[in-house]
N, C-alpha and C positions, 0 to 999 in steps of 0.2 A: 514328719513326714514332708519334704521338699515336693511344695508350690509353684509353678508359674504358670500366669494365668492373663494370659493378652484379650484386650477390646481395642477397640476403637478402628476396625475394619467397615470397609464397604463398599459402595460403587458411589462413584466418582464421576464428572469429567474429565475435563483437559485442563488447568489449569487450575482447578480444584485444591483445598487445604484440607488433611486430615489430623489428627492426637489421636498417637497410640498409644493404651495404657500395659505396661504390664505391672501385676501384684504379686508381690513374695512373699511367700512364709517358709518357716520350717531352716531355715538358716543361718546364717549370721550376716547378712547384707550386706554391711558396710565394708566388710574383710573382704568382697565380690566383686572382681571388674562385672560389670553389666553390656550385655551389647545387643544389639538388633542383629540378624540376620534375616535374609528373603531365598526364595527358593523359587521360579518362574516353570513353568511347565517347563521341560523336557532339559533344563540347567540345573547344574548344581549351585546347590548354597553355597550363597556369600555373603561377606559379612557385609555389612551396611555404617554400620557406627557403631564406635565402641567408646564407653565411660568407664576409666578416665582416657582419652585420649592415645597415653602411654600402651593401653592397651589394644594396639587395633587402628586406631585411628577414624578417619571417616569417607569412605569409601568417595574415588573420584566423578563418578559421573550423576552424586549426590549433595555434591559440595556448594553449598551458597543458596539451596535450597531445603535440604534434611536438619533437623538440630537435637540434642540428644542430650537429656536430663535426668537426673536422678533426684529423689529427696530421700536420702538414710532414717527420715523420722517417719516415712510414711510405708518404709519397702516399697518403693516404686519406684520404675521406670520410665520413660515416657520419650518418644520419637514424635517431631511436627513436621510433617514433613507439607511446604509449600509447594504450588506453582509445579503438581501434580503432572507428570509422565504416561502413555499411554506404558512406556517398558519400564514403569514401577511397578505394574500390573505381579505380583507376587502372592504367595503367603508368608506374612513374615511376622518372627519368632523372634522369641526374647529369650537370652543365656546366660548365663549365671558361671561365672569362671576364679577359678586359684588356684590355685598349688597346696596339695594337705604336707603335712611334718615333712615327708618323706619325697617331697618334689616330685609325688604327682598329679598330674590334674587331675581336675575333678570338674564336670561341664552340667549343668543342669541345663534343659531344654524346656519351653512352653509348647502348649498343643497348635499353635500356631494361631494367626487372622488374616483373614484375605482380606487385599487392595485389587479393586478392580478400579482402573483409567481407562475407563472409552466413553466418545460421545455418542 
């Protein structure tokens, strides 16, 4: 059974930091590109950061503030978010992506974790 479980979200003030974690299980983690997406109210889901970077890089609005990392030994992916801004408020989702033997996209999603940046 594939599972992606995000954690680490919360309510913070502008300028604060948060570290999101995503625990993966049920698939060969090292074979998948791992990404963080976010969706703000009334907006489409957008890619925030991907690892490896060839899978999508990092969106301009968070460059220099957010860092994605992964630990293949622990099946974990992280998003370190510094200098948070109100516009970073969104539900953050963990994504695992690969192509199967027939070249078809395979995507797994977590349930999301809410990040709210407000004074």
